[in-house]
C-alpha positions in Angstrom: -23.9 -9.0 2.3 -21.6 -10.7 -0.3 -18.3 -8.8 -1.2 -17.0 -9.1 -4.6 -13.6 -10.6 -4.7 -10.7 -8.5 -6.2 -8.3 -10.2 -8.4 -5.2 -8.0 -9.1 -1.7 -9.4 -9.9 0.1 -6.2 -8.8 0.3 -6.8 -5.1 3.7 -5.2 -4.6 5.2 -8.5 -3.3 9.0 -8.6 -3.4 11.3 -11.5 -4.2 8.5 -12.9 -6.4 10.7 -15.7 -7.7 10.6 -17.5 -4.4 9.3 -21.1 -4.6 7.8 -20.8 -1.1 3.9 -21.1 -1.3 2.1 -18.0 -0.3 -0.2 -18.0 2.6 -3.8 -17.6 1.8 -4.5 -14.1 0.5 -7.8 -12.6 -0.6 -9.0 -9.1 -1.3 -12.6 -7.9 -1.6 -14.1 -4.6 -3.0 -15.9 -2.4 -0.5 -19.6 -1.5 -0.8 -20.5 1.4 -3.0 -20.9 3.7 0.1 -17.4 3.1 1.1 -15.7 2.8 -2.4 -14.7 6.6 -2.4 -12.7 6.0 0.9 -11.7 2.2 0.8 -9.7 0.6 -2.1 -10.3 -3.0 -0.7 -10.4 -5.2 2.3 -7.8 -8.0 2.6 -7.3 -11.2 4.5 -4.2 -13.3 5.1 -4.5 -16.7 6.6 -1.6 -19.2 7.2 -0.6 -22.4 8.9 3.1 -22.9 8.4 5.4 -25.6 9.5 8.4 -23.3 9.0 8.6 -19.4 9.4 8.6 -17.5 6.0 9.7 -14.0 5.4 7.3 -11.7 3.3 8.2 -8.2 2.1 6.1 -5.7 0.1 6.8 -2.5 -1.4 5.1 0.5 0.3 1.9 1.9 -1.0 0.5 5.5 -0.6 -2.3 4.0 1.6 -3.2 3.9 5.2 -4.4 0.5 6.8 -6.6 -0.9 9.5 -4.8 -4.0 10.7 -6.8 -6.6 12.7 -5.3 -9.9 14.1 -5.4 -11.7 17.4 -4.4 -9.2 20.1 -3.9 -6.5 17.5 -6.2 -3.5 16.6 -4.1 -1.0 14.9 -4.1 1.8 12.3 -1.1 2.2 10.1 -0.2 5.4 8.1 1.6 5.4 4.8 4.8 3.8 5.1 7.8 5.1 3.0 9.9 1.9 3.3 9.2 -1.7 2.3 7.1 -3.8 4.8 8.8 -6.9 6.2 7.3 -9.6 8.4 8.0 -13.2 9.4 4.9 -15.4 9.3 5.0 -18.4 11.6 2.6 -21.0 13.1 -1.1 -20.4 12.4 -2.9 -17.1 12.5 -4.8 -14.7 10.3 -5.0 -11.0 9.5 -7.8 -8.8 8.4 -7.1 -5.5 6.9 -8.6 -2.4 5.3 -6.7 -0.6 2.6 -7.9 3.0 2.3 -7.8 4.9 -0.9 -5.0 7.4 -1.1 -6.3 10.2 1.0 -9.4 8.0 1.8 -8.7 7.9 5.6 -8.7 11.8 5.8 -12.6 12.2 6.1 -12.5 9.8 9.1 -10.1 11.7 11.3 -9.5 15.3 12.5 -5.7 15.7 12.3 -3.7 15.6 9.0 -2.8 12.1 8.0 0.9 13.2 7.8 0.9 12.8 11.6 0.5 9.0 11.0 3.3 8.7 8.2 5.6 5.8 9.0 3.7 5.2 12.2 1.5 2.5 13.6 -0.8 3.2 16.4 -3.8 1.6 18.4 -7.0 2.2 16.4 -8.6 3.7 19.4 -6.2 6.5 19.6 -7.5 8.0 16.4 -11.1 6.5 16.1 -11.9 6.8 19.9 -12.7 4.1 22.5 -15.5 2.4 20.5 -12.7 1.2 18.2 -11.0 -0.8 20.9 -12.9 -4.0 20.3 -13.1 -3.9 16.6 -10.6 -6.6 16.2 -12.3 -9.1 18.5 -15.8 -8.6 16.9 -14.3 -9.0 13.4 -12.2 -11.9 14.0 -15.1 -13.6 15.7 -16.3 -14.5 12.3 -14.5 -17.0 10.2 -16.4 -16.1 7.2 -14.6 -13.3 5.3 -17.9 -11.5 4.2 -19.3 -11.6 7.7 -16.0 -10.1 9.0 -15.8 -7.3 6.3 -19.5 -6.5 7.2 -18.4 -5.7 10.8 -15.6 -3.3 9.5 -17.9 -1.7 7.0 -20.5 -1.0 9.8 -17.9 0.6 12.0 -16.7 2.8 9.3 -20.2 3.8 7.9 -21.1 4.9 11.5 -18.6 7.6 11.1 -20.6 9.0 8.3 -17.6 10.1 6.2 -18.1 12.9 3.5 -16.9 12.7 0.0 -14.9 15.9 -0.6 -13.6 17.1 -4.0 -10.0 16.5 -2.9 -10.8 12.7 -2.7 -11.9 12.6 -6.5 -8.9 14.9 -7.5 -6.4 12.5 -5.7 -8.0 9.4 -7.3 -7.3 10.9 -10.8 -3.9 12.1 -9.9 -2.8 8.7 -8.5 -4.3 6.8 -11.5 -2.3 9.2 -13.7 1.0 8.5 -11.9 0.4 4.7 -11.5 -0.7 4.3 -15.3 2.0 6.4 -17.0 5.5 5.5 -16.7 6.5 8.6 -18.5 5.3 10.6 -15.6 8.5 11.3 -13.8 8.3 14.8 -12.3 5.9 16.8 -10.2 5.8 20.0 -12.1 4.1 18.7 -15.3 1.7 16.7 -13.1 0.6 19.9 -11.2 0.2 21.8 -14.5 -1.9 18.9 -15.9 -4.3 19.1 -13.1 -4.4 22.9 -12.9 -2.5 23.2 -9.7 0.6 25.0 -8.5 3.4 22.7 -7.2 2.9 24.0 -3.7 -0.9 23.5 -3.8 -0.3 19.9 -4.9 2.2 19.3 -2.3 -0.1 20.7 0.5 -2.9 18.4 -0.9 -0.8 15.2 -0.6 0.7 16.3 2.8 -2.8 16.8 4.4 -4.8 13.8 2.7 -2.0 11.3 1.7 0.9 12.0 4.3 3.7 11.8 1.6 4.9 14.0 -1.2 3.7 13.7 -4.8 7.4 13.3 -5.6 7.6 10.3 -3.4 4.5 8.9 -5.0 5.8 9.3 -8.4 9.2 7.6 -7.5 7.4 4.8 -5.8 5.4 3.7 -8.7 8.5 4.0 -11.1 10.5 2.0 -8.5 7.7 -0.7 -8.6 8.1 -0.8 -12.3 11.9 -1.4 -11.7 11.1 -4.3 -9.4 8.7 -5.9 -11.6 11.3 -5.6 -14.5 14.1 -7.1 -12.6 11.7 -10.1 -11.5 11.1 -10.8 -15.1 14.5 -10.3 -16.6 17.5 -12.7 -17.3 19.8 -9.8 -17.8 19.6 -6.1 -17.1 21.2 -3.1 -18.9 21.4 -0.9 -15.8 22.1 2.4 -17.6 19.1 1.8 -19.9 16.7 0.9 -17.1 17.5 3.9 -15.1 16.9 6.2 -18.1 13.7 4.4 -18.9 12.6 5.1 -15.3 13.5 9.0 -15.7 16.8 9.0 -14.0 19.7 11.3 -15.3 22.1 8.5 -14.1 22.3 5.1 -12.6 23.8 6.3 -9.3 20.7 8.4 -8.6 18.5 5.3 -9.4 20.6 3.1 -7.2 20.1 5.5 -4.3 16.3 5.7 -4.6 16.0 1.9 -5.0 17.9 1.2 -2.0 16.2 3.9 0.1 12.8 2.3 -0.9 13.6 -1.5 -0.9 16.5 -1.7 1.3 19.1 -3.1 -1.1 20.7 -2.0 -4.4 19.2 -3.0 -7.7 22.1 -5.3 -8.4 21.9 -7.1 -5.0 18.2 -7.4 -5.4 18.5 -8.9 -8.9 21.2 -11.3 -7.6 18.9 -12.4 -4.8 16.0 -13.1 -7.3 18.4 -15.4 -9.4 19.3 -17.3 -6.2 15.7 -17.7 -5.2 14.9 -18.9 -8.6 17.5 -21.7 -8.2 16.2 -23.0 -5.0 
């Protein structure tokens, strides 16, 4: 089967002004049978003379990560992801839809938040050699086919909660005016506690975290494109009552203050 390649500029990459070339990075849509559960498959390949640091924003998605000697399942991370790439290697991953992992596993996905575990610990012994079988294929489509077969063998069931989460996530991501949980819950006919339970069981993070995460992604993108910044205005645009609160959330998610991040971007642009 040939998988349609996904072209999407919003990849969450931090420090995007860096002149260092990116390693090869491709994304592919899943087959229709897995589309309710999987957002896309991704692969990164690199052959580097010098190590490079790559950092990305956290997403409300779980991942299967396969690389030589590694066969793991990562829950939603609430902090930025950092990794030094060196030498020559490749990684093939599966990015689940928000909540898309839940039909494959018994426990609530909140048990996996901010954790990475061997895939076989969650999917059973048959998952132990998925990495070897997948990475045996140099062709991306053949490799993805191995992962698809593995997941479809689990016979996941589409449940109403997945469609509801898809709509809620799209609403949060697409409307920068969405800044609070209460109006979000009302819009979808839910109480705040019901919305929180839904997110805890299916996504592993709170709806408040997801709202803040998308607003802070917008902040990072704004800083990457700006020559100067009115910090008070930016904080207000993102729904913060004051700049101090915005600074705290930005640092909690990205690991540095907005001012320090903006300064680092400027320095990268000059290299």
